[in-house]
C-alpha positions in Angstrom: -13.1 18.7 8.9 -9.6 20.2 9.3 -8.3 23.0 7.1 -4.7 24.1 6.6 -3.2 26.7 4.3 -3.4 24.5 1.2 -5.3 21.4 2.4 -8.7 20.2 3.5 -8.8 17.0 5.6 -12.2 15.3 5.7 -14.0 11.9 5.3 -13.3 9.9 2.2 -16.4 8.9 0.4 -17.7 6.7 -2.4 -17.0 9.4 -5.0 -13.3 9.0 -4.1 -13.1 5.2 -4.8 -11.7 5.4 -8.3 -9.1 8.0 -7.4 -8.0 6.1 -4.2 -7.5 2.9 -6.1 -5.8 4.7 -8.9 -3.2 6.2 -6.5 -2.7 3.2 -4.3 -2.4 0.7 -7.1 1.2 1.9 -7.4 3.5 -0.7 -5.9 5.5 1.9 -4.0 2.7 2.2 -1.4 2.7 -1.5 -0.7 6.5 -1.5 -0.5 6.5 1.3 2.1 3.6 0.4 4.3 2.4 -2.5 6.3 -1.3 -2.4 5.4 -1.6 -1.3 1.8 -1.8 -4.4 -0.6 -0.7 -4.6 -4.2 -2.6 -4.8 -6.4 -5.0 -2.3 -4.8 -8.6 -2.7 -6.0 -11.9 -0.8 -5.8 -12.8 -3.3 -3.0 -9.8 -2.3 -1.0 -10.8 1.4 -1.4 -14.4 0.5 -0.4 -13.0 -1.2 2.7 -10.9 1.9 3.6 -13.9 4.3 3.1 -16.1 2.1 5.4 -13.3 1.8 7.9 -13.2 5.7 8.0 -17.0 5.8 8.6 -16.9 3.2 11.3 -13.9 4.7 13.0 -15.6 8.1 13.4 -18.8 6.5 14.7 -16.8 4.4 17.3 -14.5 7.4 18.0 -11.5 5.0 17.8 -10.1 5.7 14.4 -10.0 9.1 12.7 -9.3 8.5 9.0 -9.3 11.6 6.7 -8.8 12.1 3.0 -6.1 14.7 2.2 -7.5 17.1 -0.4 -6.2 20.1 -2.2 -8.2 23.1 -0.9 -8.2 24.7 -4.4 -10.3 21.9 -6.1 -11.1 19.3 -3.4 -9.1 16.6 -5.2 -8.1 13.7 -3.0 -4.3 13.4 -2.9 -3.8 11.2 0.1 -4.9 9.8 3.4 -4.0 10.3 7.0 -5.3 8.7 10.2 -5.0 8.4 14.0 -5.8 5.0 15.4 -6.8 5.7 19.0 -5.9 3.6 22.1 -8.4 5.0 24.6 -7.0 3.0 27.5 -3.6 4.7 27.2 -4.9 8.0 25.7 -2.6 7.8 22.7 -2.8 7.2 19.0 -0.8 5.8 16.1 -0.4 8.1 13.1 -0.3 6.8 9.6 -0.3 8.6 6.2 0.1 8.2 2.4 0.2 10.7 -0.4 -0.1 10.5 -4.2 3.5 10.2 -5.5 2.8 13.2 -7.9 2.6 15.4 -4.8 5.7 14.2 -3.0 8.4 16.8 -1.9 6.0 19.7 -1.9 5.4 19.9 1.9 1.8 18.5 1.7 2.4 15.5 4.0 4.1 17.6 6.7 1.3 20.1 6.5 -1.3 17.3 6.9 0.7 15.6 9.7 1.1 18.8 11.7 -2.7 19.4 11.4 -3.5 15.9 12.6 -1.1 16.3 15.6 -2.9 19.5 16.5 -6.3 17.8 16.1 -5.2 14.9 18.3 -3.9 17.1 21.0 -6.5 20.0 21.0 -9.7 18.2 19.9 -9.1 14.6 21.1 -7.0 15.6 24.1 -4.5 12.8 23.5 -1.3 12.7 25.6 0.9 10.9 23.0 0.9 10.4 19.2 3.4 8.0 17.7 4.3 6.7 14.3 6.6 4.1 12.8 8.1 3.6 9.4 10.1 1.0 7.7 13.8 1.7 8.3 14.5 2.1 4.5 11.7 4.7 4.1 13.7 7.7 5.1 11.3 10.2 3.6 8.6 9.3 6.1 11.1 9.9 8.9 11.9 13.3 7.5 8.2 14.2 7.5 7.9 13.1 11.2 10.9 15.1 12.2 9.6 18.2 10.4 6.4 17.7 12.3 8.3 18.0 15.6 8.1 14.3 16.4 11.2 12.9 18.2 12.9 9.7 17.1 12.5 7.3 20.0 14.0 4.1 18.8 14.8 1.3 16.4 12.4 -1.7 16.4 14.2 -4.7 15.0 12.1 -7.3 13.1 9.0 -5.4 14.3 6.6 -6.7 11.6 6.6 -9.4 9.0 5.4 -8.6 5.5 5.5 -11.0 2.5 7.6 -13.4 4.6 10.2 -10.7 5.3 10.8 -9.2 8.7 10.8 -5.4 8.7 12.7 -3.1 11.0 10.9 0.1 12.0 11.9 3.5 13.3 9.7 4.9 16.1 8.8 8.5 16.5 6.5 10.2 19.0 5.3 13.6 20.3 3.9 14.3 23.7 1.1 16.8 24.5 2.8 18.8 27.3 
């Protein structure tokens, strides 16, 4: 578990399933991410919770629920997908739209970078976002990640090629 000033990051669990599917069934998450489907069902939430459990056991994917410290309510998710061969990880995150623009995502991202560098001893953490999702870029910049490049037609989602912006931070 990771604690910040206002947040607690820990494993999502079966008690979170309804809330996860309620949050992520908003089309904005599918539009702004590569892996979140729409509609988002309880089965999708169950898959994500199991992925979190398996990732911790295999030590190759650290998926955490983002919770408000004051009441333990799940408001988002954040993860580091580990590439052990290259000692790096890809960072991903989502946050309940109701909690946007309050600094929660940046707080969670900074704590995951610290976890990645201090606990997992990673050398590099990187993230990409769709080029039209400027809010995610702002979060990464506020988290001291550096913009490294523009990835043209990097992924294809719903038969449309998506450009990504790449950010990274190095453990010096």
